[in-house]
C-alpha positions as CSV (number, residue, x, y, z in Angstrom):
1,M,10.1,13.3,-7.0
2,L,6.5,13.5,-7.8
3,R,4.0,14.9,-5.3
4,D,4.3,12.3,-2.1
5,A,7.0,10.3,-3.8
6,V,9.9,12.0,-2.4
7,S,13.1,8.7,-2.9
8,T,16.5,9.8,-1.7
9,P,20.1,8.0,-2.4
10,R,20.4,8.0,0.8
11,S,17.8,8.4,4.6
12,Y,18.2,7.5,8.4
13,L,16.1,6.1,11.0
14,T,15.9,8.4,13.1
15,D,13.5,8.7,15.5
16,T,10.5,9.9,12.9
17,A,11.3,7.0,10.6
18,L,10.4,4.7,13.2
19,G,7.4,6.7,14.1
20,L,8.2,8.6,17.0
21,G,7.7,12.6,15.5
22,D,5.3,14.6,16.1
23,A,2.8,13.7,12.8
24,A,1.3,10.9,12.8
25,P,3.0,7.4,11.5
26,R,1.6,7.7,8.3
27,A,5.4,6.3,6.2
28,V,5.7,3.6,8.6
29,P,7.4,1.0,8.1
30,Q,7.5,2.3,4.7
31,D,10.6,5.0,6.4
32,A,12.9,2.3,8.2
33,L,13.0,0.0,5.4
34,L,14.1,2.5,3.0
35,A,17.2,4.2,5.6
36,T,17.9,0.3,5.9
37,L,18.4,-0.9,2.6
38,S,19.7,2.5,1.1
39,V,22.9,1.5,3.4
40,L,23.7,-0.9,1.0
41,V,21.6,0.6,-2.1
42,D,20.8,4.1,-3.6
43,G,16.9,4.9,-1.8
44,G,15.9,5.5,-5.7
45,V,16.8,2.5,-7.0
46,V,14.9,0.9,-3.9
47,V,11.7,3.0,-4.6
48,K,11.8,1.7,-8.4
49,A,12.2,-1.6,-7.5
50,I,9.7,-1.9,-5.1
51,L,7.3,-0.5,-7.6
52,V,8.1,-2.1,-10.5
53,A,8.4,-5.6,-8.6
54,A,4.6,-4.2,-6.7
55,L,3.2,-3.8,-10.5
56,W,4.3,-7.0,-11.6
57,A,3.6,-8.9,-8.8
58,A,-0.3,-7.5,-9.1
59,G,-1.0,-8.7,-12.2
60,Y,0.6,-11.9,-12.1
61,G,-1.7,-12.0,-9.3
62,A,-4.4,-11.5,-10.4
63,A,-3.7,-14.3,-13.0
64,L,-3.5,-16.6,-10.4
65,L,-6.7,-15.4,-8.6
66,A,-8.6,-16.2,-11.7
67,R,-6.6,-19.8,-12.5
68,D,-7.3,-20.5,-8.9
69,L,-10.9,-19.2,-8.1
70,L,-12.4,-20.1,-11.8
71,R,-9.5,-22.7,-13.0
72,A,-9.4,-19.6,-15.5
73,P,-6.7,-20.3,-18.5
74,L,-4.3,-18.5,-19.9
75,A,-6.0,-15.8,-22.5
76,A,-8.6,-15.2,-19.6
77,Q,-5.7,-14.7,-16.8
78,L,-4.2,-12.5,-18.5
79,V,-7.6,-10.2,-19.5
80,A,-7.6,-10.6,-15.8
81,T,-3.8,-9.4,-15.3
82,T,-4.4,-6.0,-17.6
83,L,-6.9,-4.9,-16.1
84,T,-5.4,-5.1,-12.4
85,V,-2.4,-2.8,-14.2
86,W,-4.2,-1.2,-16.7
87,N,-7.0,1.4,-14.4
88,P,-7.7,4.5,-13.3
89,Y,-6.2,3.8,-10.1
90,V,-3.1,2.6,-10.7
91,A,-2.5,6.0,-12.6
92,E,-3.7,8.5,-10.2
93,R,-1.8,6.9,-7.2
94,L,1.0,6.8,-9.2
95,L,0.9,10.0,-10.2
96,Q,0.0,11.4,-6.1
97,G,2.8,9.2,-5.5
98,H,1.5,6.4,-3.9
99,W,3.9,4.1,-4.4
100,S,3.9,2.0,-1.3
101,L,-0.1,2.2,-1.1
102,L,-0.1,0.2,-4.7
103,T,2.3,-2.1,-2.4
104,G,-0.3,-3.5,-0.6
105,Y,-3.0,-3.1,-3.8
106,A,-0.4,-5.9,-5.4
107,A,-0.8,-8.3,-2.4
108,L,-4.6,-7.9,-2.2
109,P,-5.2,-11.1,-5.1
110,W,-2.1,-12.7,-3.5
111,I,-3.9,-12.5,-0.3
112,A,-7.2,-13.7,-1.3
113,T,-5.6,-16.9,-2.5
114,A,-3.1,-17.6,0.8
115,A,-6.6,-16.9,2.9
116,L,-8.7,-19.0,1.6
117,R,-6.1,-22.4,1.5
118,V,-5.7,-20.9,5.5
119,R,-9.7,-21.5,5.3
120,R,-8.9,-25.0,4.0
121,G,-7.0,-25.6,6.7
122,G,-3.9,-28.1,6.3
123,T,-4.8,-28.6,2.4
124,S,-4.0,-25.7,-0.5
125,S,-7.0,-26.4,-2.6
126,G,-9.6,-28.6,-0.3
127,G,-10.1,-32.1,0.7
128,N,-10.8,-33.4,-3.3
129,S,-7.3,-31.5,-5.3
130,A,-5.7,-34.1,-6.9
131,L,-2.6,-32.7,-4.1
132,A,-4.3,-34.4,-1.4
133,P,-2.2,-36.9,0.7
134,V,-3.7,-40.3,0.7
135,T,-4.4,-42.9,3.3
136,T,-4.2,-46.7,2.4
137,A,-4.6,-49.6,4.3
138,D,-1.5,-50.7,3.2
139,D,0.7,-48.1,4.7
140,P,0.5,-48.4,8.7
141,H,2.0,-45.3,8.9
142,S,0.7,-43.2,6.6
143,A,-2.3,-41.9,8.4
144,D,0.8,-40.1,10.9
145,R,2.3,-38.9,7.5
146,T,-0.7,-37.5,6.5
147,G,-1.3,-35.4,9.5
148,T,2.3,-34.2,9.4
149,H,2.1,-33.4,6.1
150,I,-1.3,-31.5,7.0
151,R,0.3,-29.9,9.8
152,S,2.9,-28.9,7.5
153,D,0.8,-27.6,5.3
154,S,-1.2,-25.8,8.0
155,F,1.6,-23.9,9.1
156,R,2.8,-22.9,5.3
157,N,-0.3,-21.2,4.4
158,R,-0.4,-18.9,7.5
159,A,3.1,-18.0,7.2
160,V,3.0,-17.5,3.4
161,L,-0.4,-15.1,5.0
162,A,1.6,-13.3,7.4
163,G,4.2,-12.5,4.6
164,L,1.3,-11.1,2.2
165,L,-0.1,-9.2,4.8
166,A,3.5,-7.2,6.4
167,A,4.1,-6.6,2.0
168,A,1.1,-5.2,2.4
169,G,1.6,-3.1,5.3
170,L,4.2,-1.0,3.7
171,T,2.0,1.3,5.3
172,P,-1.4,1.5,6.9
173,T,-3.2,1.8,4.7
174,G,-2.2,-0.9,2.8
175,A,-2.1,-3.0,6.7
176,L,-5.9,-2.0,7.0
177,L,-7.1,-3.4,2.7
178,G,-4.8,-6.3,3.1
179,A,-7.0,-7.2,6.6
180,I,-10.1,-6.8,4.9
181,V,-9.6,-9.3,2.3
182,A,-8.2,-11.5,4.4
183,V,-10.5,-11.5,7.1
184,T,-13.3,-11.3,5.1
185,I,-12.2,-14.9,2.9
186,A,-10.5,-17.0,5.7
187,G,-13.5,-16.1,8.5
188,G,-15.1,-18.5,10.0
189,R,-13.0,-20.8,13.0
190,R,-10.2,-19.1,11.6
191,L,-10.8,-15.8,12.1
192,A,-8.8,-15.6,15.3
193,G,-5.5,-16.8,14.0
194,V,-6.1,-14.0,10.9
195,L,-6.8,-11.1,13.2
196,V,-3.2,-12.0,14.8
197,L,-1.2,-12.4,12.3
198,V,-2.7,-9.0,10.8
199,A,-1.9,-7.5,14.3
200,A,1.4,-8.7,14.2
201,A,1.5,-7.4,10.4
202,C,0.6,-3.9,11.5
203,V,2.8,-3.9,14.8
204,P,5.4,-1.0,13.4
205,W,2.5,1.5,12.8
206,L,0.2,0.6,15.8
207,L,3.1,0.6,18.7
208,A,4.1,4.0,16.9
209,T,0.7,5.3,17.3
210,A,0.0,4.4,21.1
211,V,3.6,5.1,22.4
212,S,4.1,8.5,20.2
213,G,0.4,9.7,21.8
214,V,-0.8,10.5,18.1
215,A,-3.5,8.1,18.8
216,A,-5.7,10.3,21.3
217,E,-5.2,13.5,19.1
218,P,-8.5,14.2,17.3
219,S,-7.8,14.4,13.1
220,D,-8.4,17.7,11.3
221,P,-12.3,17.3,10.0
222,A,-11.6,20.2,6.5
223,G,-9.4,16.7,5.6
224,V,-12.9,14.9,5.0
225,P,-14.3,17.3,2.4
226,A,-11.0,18.0,1.4
227,F,-9.8,14.1,0.4
228,A,-13.5,12.9,-0.6
229,A,-13.7,11.0,-3.4
230,R,-14.2,13.2,-7.1
231,A,-16.7,13.0,-9.5
232,E,-14.7,13.3,-12.6
233,P,-16.4,14.8,-16.0
234,W,-19.3,12.8,-16.8
235,L,-18.8,10.3,-14.6
236,G,-20.0,12.1,-11.1
237,T,-18.9,10.5,-7.8
238,V,-20.6,6.6,-8.5
239,G,-19.6,6.6,-12.2
240,S,-15.9,7.5,-11.6
241,L,-15.5,4.9,-7.9
242,A,-17.6,2.4,-10.3
243,G,-14.4,3.2,-13.2
244,L,-11.8,3.1,-10.8
245,G,-10.9,6.5,-10.5
246,G,-12.4,9.7,-8.7
247,I,-9.1,10.7,-6.5
248,W,-9.3,13.4,-4.9
249,N,-6.8,15.8,-6.5
250,A,-7.7,16.6,-9.7
251,D,-4.0,17.1,-10.8
252,A,-3.1,13.9,-10.1
253,V,-5.5,12.3,-13.1
254,P,-4.1,11.2,-16.5
255,G,-5.1,13.2,-19.4
256,S,-7.5,10.8,-20.6
257,R,-9.6,11.2,-17.2
258,T,-10.1,14.7,-18.3
259,T,-12.1,14.0,-21.7
260,P,-15.4,12.3,-22.9
261,L,-12.5,9.6,-23.0
262,A,-12.9,8.9,-19.6
263,A,-16.7,8.5,-19.7
264,V,-16.2,5.7,-22.6
265,A,-13.4,3.6,-20.3
266,T,-15.4,3.7,-17.4
267,I,-18.8,2.6,-19.5
268,L,-16.4,-0.3,-21.1
269,L,-14.5,-1.6,-17.9
270,L,-17.7,-1.6,-16.3
271,A,-19.1,-4.2,-19.9
272,V,-16.5,-6.5,-19.6
273,V,-17.2,-7.3,-15.5
274,A,-20.7,-7.0,-16.2
275,F,-20.2,-10.0,-18.9
276,G,-18.7,-12.0,-16.0
277,I,-20.5,-11.6,-12.7
278,R,-22.6,-14.2,-13.1
279,R,-19.5,-16.7,-13.8
280,V,-17.7,-15.3,-11.6
281,A,-21.6,-15.5,-8.8
282,A,-22.8,-19.2,-9.5
283,A,-21.9,-22.1,-8.1
284,D,-19.7,-24.8,-8.5
285,G,-18.6,-28.5,-7.0
286,D,-16.5,-26.1,-4.6
287,P,-18.6,-23.8,-1.9
288,E,-15.1,-22.8,-0.5
289,R,-14.3,-21.4,-3.8
290,S,-17.7,-20.0,-4.7
291,R,-18.1,-18.5,-1.3
292,A,-14.5,-16.4,-2.0
293,R,-15.7,-15.8,-5.2
294,R,-18.6,-13.9,-4.1
295,I,-17.1,-12.2,-1.2
296,L,-14.3,-10.6,-3.6
297,L,-18.0,-9.3,-5.5
298,V,-19.7,-7.9,-2.5
299,L,-15.9,-6.4,-1.2
300,A,-16.2,-5.0,-5.0
301,A,-19.4,-3.2,-4.0
302,A,-18.8,-2.0,-1.1
303,A,-15.4,-0.5,-2.1
304,V,-17.4,1.4,-4.7
305,A,-21.1,2.2,-2.6
306,L,-19.4,3.1,0.8
307,P,-16.7,6.3,-0.8
308,A,-19.4,7.7,-3.0
309,L,-21.8,7.1,0.5
310,A,-19.4,9.3,2.1
311,A,-18.7,12.0,-0.6
312,T,-22.3,12.8,-0.4
313,P,-23.6,15.3,3.0
314,A,-24.6,13.4,5.3
315,G,-21.7,10.9,4.5
316,L,-19.1,14.2,4.6
317,G,-21.0,14.6,8.6
318,V,-20.7,11.1,9.7
319,M,-16.9,11.4,8.6
320,E,-16.3,14.2,10.4
321,W,-17.6,12.6,13.5
322,L,-15.5,9.7,13.8
323,V,-12.3,11.4,12.3
324,V,-12.8,14.1,15.4
325,H,-13.9,11.1,18.5
326,V,-12.7,8.0,17.0
327,P,-9.1,7.6,17.5
328,G,-6.8,6.6,14.1
329,A,-10.5,7.9,11.9
330,G,-8.1,10.0,10.0
331,L,-7.0,6.9,8.3
332,L,-10.2,6.6,6.6
333,R,-10.2,10.1,5.2
334,D,-9.3,9.2,2.1
335,T,-11.9,7.1,0.9
336,Q,-11.2,6.6,-3.0
337,K,-8.1,4.5,-1.4
338,F,-10.0,2.0,-0.9
339,V,-11.5,1.2,-4.1
340,A,-8.4,-1.0,-4.5
341,L,-10.7,-3.5,-2.5
342,A,-12.7,-3.5,-5.6
343,V,-10.3,-4.6,-8.2
344,P,-9.6,-8.4,-7.1
345,G,-13.4,-8.7,-7.9
346,Y,-13.5,-6.6,-11.2
347,A,-10.2,-9.1,-12.3
348,L,-12.1,-12.2,-12.0
349,C,-15.2,-11.0,-14.1
350,A,-13.2,-9.9,-16.6
351,A,-11.4,-13.0,-16.0
352,A,-14.6,-15.2,-16.6
353,A,-15.9,-12.6,-19.6
354,C,-14.4,-14.1,-21.9
355,S,-14.4,-18.0,-20.2
356,V,-16.5,-20.5,-20.2
357,P,-16.9,-24.4,-18.8
358,T,-16.0,-26.9,-21.2
359,G,-18.2,-29.3,-21.4
360,A,-21.2,-27.2,-19.6
361,P,-23.1,-24.9,-20.3
362,A,-22.2,-21.7,-18.8
363,A,-24.7,-21.5,-16.9
364,A,-23.6,-24.9,-15.2
365,A,-20.3,-25.2,-13.7
366,N,-20.5,-28.4,-11.8
367,V,-18.5,-31.8,-13.9
368,S,-17.6,-35.0,-11.7
369,V,-13.1,-34.8,-12.1
370,P,-11.6,-37.8,-10.4
371,T,-9.1,-37.6,-7.9
372,R,-6.6,-39.6,-6.2
373,G,-7.4,-43.0,-4.6
374,A,-10.9,-44.9,-5.5
375,Q,-13.2,-41.7,-4.8
376,S,-14.5,-38.4,-7.1
377,A,-15.4,-35.1,-5.9
378,D,-17.3,-32.8,-8.0
379,R,-15.3,-29.8,-8.9
380,P,-15.5,-26.8,-11.6
381,A,-15.2,-27.8,-14.7
382,P,-12.1,-26.7,-16.4
383,M,-12.6,-23.7,-19.0
384,H,-11.9,-22.1,-22.1
385,A,-11.0,-18.9,-23.5
386,S,-11.1,-17.5,-27.0
387,S,-8.1,-16.4,-28.6
388,A,-9.5,-14.1,-30.0
389,L,-11.9,-12.8,-27.6
390,A,-9.1,-12.0,-25.1
391,V,-7.5,-9.8,-27.3
392,L,-10.2,-7.9,-28.3
393,L,-10.9,-7.4,-24.1
394,I,-7.9,-6.5,-23.5
395,G,-8.3,-4.4,-26.0
396,I,-11.3,-2.3,-24.6
397,L,-9.2,-2.2,-21.7
398,L,-5.9,-0.6,-23.4
399,L,-7.3,1.8,-25.5
400,P,-9.8,4.2,-24.0
401,L,-6.5,4.6,-21.3
402,P,-3.2,5.2,-24.2
403,D,-1.3,7.8,-21.8
404,L,-0.9,5.1,-18.9
405,G,1.8,3.7,-20.3
406,W,5.6,5.0,-20.5
407,G,5.7,6.2,-17.0
408,V,2.1,7.8,-17.1
409,G,2.8,9.4,-19.5
410,G,6.3,10.3,-19.5
411,Q,5.5,12.1,-15.8
412,I,7.3,10.0,-13.6
413,R,10.7,9.9,-14.0
414,A,14.0,10.1,-12.5
415,V,15.9,13.7,-11.2
416,Q,19.1,14.5,-10.4
417,Y,19.5,15.8,-6.9
418,P,22.3,18.6,-6.5
419,D,25.5,17.8,-4.6
420,S,24.6,20.4,-2.1
421,W,22.1,18.0,-0.1
422,A,24.9,15.3,0.4
423,E,27.4,17.9,2.0
424,V,24.5,19.5,4.4
425,A,24.0,16.0,5.6
426,E,27.6,16.0,6.3
427,R,27.9,19.1,8.1
428,I,25.0,18.5,10.4
429,D,26.9,16.8,13.1
430,G,26.0,18.0,17.2
431,P,23.1,17.9,19.2
432,G,19.2,19.2,18.2
433,D,16.0,18.9,15.6
434,I,16.1,20.0,12.6
435,A,13.7,23.3,11.6
436,V,13.1,24.4,7.4
437,L,12.3,27.0,5.5
438,P,10.0,28.0,3.9
439,G,7.4,27.5,6.0
440,G,5.4,24.2,4.7
441,M,5.8,20.6,3.8
442,F,6.0,20.8,-0.2
443,R,8.7,23.1,-2.9
444,R,9.1,23.2,-6.1
445,F,12.7,22.0,-6.8
446,P,14.0,23.6,-10.8
447,Y,15.4,19.8,-11.0
448,S,11.7,18.1,-9.6
449,G,9.2,19.5,-12.6
450,T,6.0,21.5,-11.7
451,A,4.5,19.4,-9.3
452,P,4.8,20.3,-5.9
453,V,6.4,17.6,-4.2
454,L,6.8,16.9,-0.2
455,D,10.1,18.5,1.3
456,P,12.9,15.7,0.4
457,A,14.6,17.0,4.2
458,P,13.5,14.2,6.7
459,R,14.6,11.6,4.5
460,T,17.8,13.2,3.8
461,L,19.3,14.1,6.8
462,P,20.4,12.1,9.8
463,R,18.7,14.3,12.1
464,D,14.9,14.7,12.6
465,V,13.2,17.1,11.0
466,L,10.0,19.2,12.2
467,Q,7.2,19.3,10.0
468,T,3.6,20.5,11.0
469,G,2.5,18.0,9.1
470,A,0.1,20.6,7.0
471,L,-1.7,19.8,4.1
472,P,-2.8,22.2,1.3
473,V,-5.9,20.8,-0.6
474,R,-8.6,22.3,-3.0
475,G,-7.2,25.5,-2.1
476,E,-8.0,25.1,2.1
477,T,-5.2,24.1,4.9
478,V,-5.5,20.4,6.3
479,T,-4.0,21.0,10.0
480,G,-1.8,18.5,11.1
481,E,-0.3,16.7,14.1
482,G,3.0,18.5,15.1
483,A,2.4,21.3,16.9
484,R,6.2,21.4,18.0
485,A,7.0,21.9,14.3
486,Q,4.2,24.9,13.6
487,T,5.9,26.3,17.2
488,V,9.0,26.7,15.5
489,E,7.5,27.9,12.3
490,N,5.9,30.3,13.6
491,L,9.0,31.6,15.6
492,L,11.3,31.6,12.6
493,L,8.7,33.4,10.3
494,A,7.7,36.1,13.4
495,G,11.5,36.8,13.5
496,G,11.7,35.2,16.8
497,E,15.2,35.0,19.2
498,A,17.6,31.7,18.4
499,A,17.5,31.3,22.2
500,E,14.0,30.5,22.2
501,L,14.6,28.0,18.8
502,A,17.2,25.8,21.7
503,Q,14.9,25.2,23.9
504,L,12.7,24.1,21.6
505,G,15.3,21.7,21.1
506,V,16.5,23.0,17.6
507,G,19.9,22.9,16.7
508,W,20.1,23.5,13.0
509,V,17.8,25.7,10.4
510,L,17.9,24.7,6.7
511,V,17.7,26.9,4.0
512,E,15.7,25.9,1.1
513,R,17.0,28.6,-1.6
514,D,15.6,27.1,-4.8
515,S,12.1,26.7,-3.9
516,P,9.7,29.2,-3.3
517,G,7.3,29.9,-0.1
518,P,6.8,31.4,2.8
519,V,10.0,32.8,5.0
520,G,8.3,35.6,6.9
521,E,10.5,37.9,8.9
522,S,13.3,35.0,9.7
523,A,16.2,37.1,8.4
524,T,15.9,38.7,11.8
525,T,16.9,35.1,13.5
526,L,18.9,33.7,10.9
527,A,21.3,36.5,11.8
528,Q,21.5,35.6,15.1
529,L,23.0,31.9,13.4
530,N,25.9,30.7,12.7
531,R,26.2,29.9,9.1
532,V,28.3,26.2,8.3
533,F,27.1,26.0,4.3
534,D,26.0,28.3,1.9
535,S,25.4,26.9,-1.8
536,D,23.2,28.1,-4.9
537,E,20.7,25.5,-3.4
538,L,20.5,25.8,0.4
539,R,21.8,27.2,3.1
540,L,22.8,26.0,6.8
541,Y,22.5,27.4,10.3
542,Q,23.9,25.9,13.2
543,V,21.5,27.3,16.5
544,P,24.3,28.3,19.3
545,D,23.2,26.1,23.2
546,V,21.0,23.6,22.2
547,A,21.2,21.2,24.9
548,P,21.3,17.2,23.3
549,R,17.3,16.0,23.9
550,P,17.2,12.4,25.5
551,A,16.6,9.5,23.3
552,P,12.9,8.9,23.0
553,Q,12.3,5.4,26.0
554,H,10.3,4.0,23.0
555,R,13.0,4.0,20.8
556,A,14.7,-0.3,21.1
557,L,11.1,-1.3,21.4
558,L,9.6,0.5,17.8
559,I,13.1,-1.4,16.5
560,G,12.5,-4.7,17.6
561,A,8.8,-3.8,16.0
562,H,10.1,-3.3,13.0
563,N,12.4,-6.5,13.2
564,L,9.5,-8.5,14.3
565,W,7.5,-7.0,10.7
566,A,10.7,-8.1,8.7
567,L,10.4,-11.5,10.5
568,L,7.3,-12.0,9.2
569,L,7.5,-10.2,5.1
570,M,10.6,-13.0,5.8
571,A,8.4,-16.0,6.8
572,P,7.9,-17.3,3.2
573,L,11.4,-17.7,2.1
574,L,11.9,-18.7,5.6
575,T,9.8,-21.8,5.5
576,T,10.1,-22.8,2.3
577,L,14.6,-23.1,2.9
578,L,14.5,-24.4,6.7
579,P,12.6,-27.6,5.5
580,H,15.7,-28.5,3.0
581,I,18.1,-27.0,5.6
582,S,16.7,-29.6,8.5
583,R,17.5,-32.4,5.9
584,R,20.2,-32.2,5.0
585,A,21.4,-31.4,8.6
586,A,19.6,-34.6,9.9
587,P,22.1,-37.6,10.7
588,R,20.8,-40.5,8.0
589,T,20.4,-43.5,9.5
590,P,22.4,-46.4,8.6
591,G,20.6,-49.6,6.4
């Protein structure tokens, strides 16, 4: 439990988890996945497993990206891995509780590699690859087998890209990050097919947005300046973003970023990146690889420049107009999230900073490498790296940010829920949604630490919990989309009649007694309700005479959309297993 990160032992597939609540579906399909898996495994364990896997995948993906696009050796790959895992962006998003966004972040280098393979067509490494199939005059069936092999590779490459886009799409922002990388690198003739894969990976939250009507509601323009990138001390906005920092919440920042060490860390990080830019931007014998590297450099520059511009007075004005007049533009208001797009390019530059081509000067990277068959083709020169230089660069990246270790300085740690939460969940067995007191969406429990945390009630109770979506940011409140929830909260705080709660479809009221917050005149309303559970932490009331609300007509459709997303997520594994299953099932031909 840390700010936006709230995992619960058990969660439920409510309408809100599917994206059919009053608020925008910002945690779709994340919440539905946790609700499904927590039936089998404690939800806290699931979140930890996903987070650890994501951080590991981010580092390993950066290493593979450096190997595939630069032919970087192991020492250089480790520098790319270090930069990708050990940077302010990762630390700040962990402290803000955006574990699922980091899943999208981790997918970016993998998506870049997969999109390049899709762009190439049937083969994974281009027509001059040693892995490319060879046609010979002595084998009349060779051409047929080659065509089948290329088609099979092409399908497998698309399946892998689809699975990676689905993994990035655990949240809408992650889906958008992955889509930008996939579309820009695949591009050209493959653009239409890649867009289809992107749309399929985004189906759960796109469909939820459309059928719930949230898309037609404008976002609060107050959220634009509230979530704009923040200038860190001694760096300014551009320097903060270029150093992969600048999150809007000053409280979700490692301690080292509040000292002059932040400037030192940024200078050293940018120095490492600068040393490798020339090598990454240089043309070599493989034009597709060269193009992909340059695209990642352009994305890195845009990922710093555009959020910085959006934080200027003119940029804020443009963003405010967008969130008011363009449906769904509220997804863009936290512009610092998009700094993630800089990291693949930064990682390549870090790998190149300690690598030089073998047998050729650093400025000339073309050598002739023989391929299978009688032909040879120009390919990038192999590279070597000084292990001592790699260790030095890794130290430069690690040492100025010492508090990124051990759970970001020990701030990320497990908590123990009181047993009363599970007991309340068992008592809720009648119709109606749940209203919660105190007012607001954030809590400070004795067992959750000093930082505010999202109310765990929507994730641990078996019915929809009404939430206003209002967010306190920098001393101001950014209003949300939950109009019915706001009406119910106002009614409770004003001490309204129980009959009015029943008319609004509220069947339960949960009072979280161990968290401070506004309760107003709610005692007047609570006196009219039936108390069904009481403990030191929680008190549960049932509202009398509540008529069951009809199930949303689009629930089955949303479940189908989530199943499609899960199928896409499994697509790489399925395309790997199916050929083996087919070969085993095929009848053997005699002779």
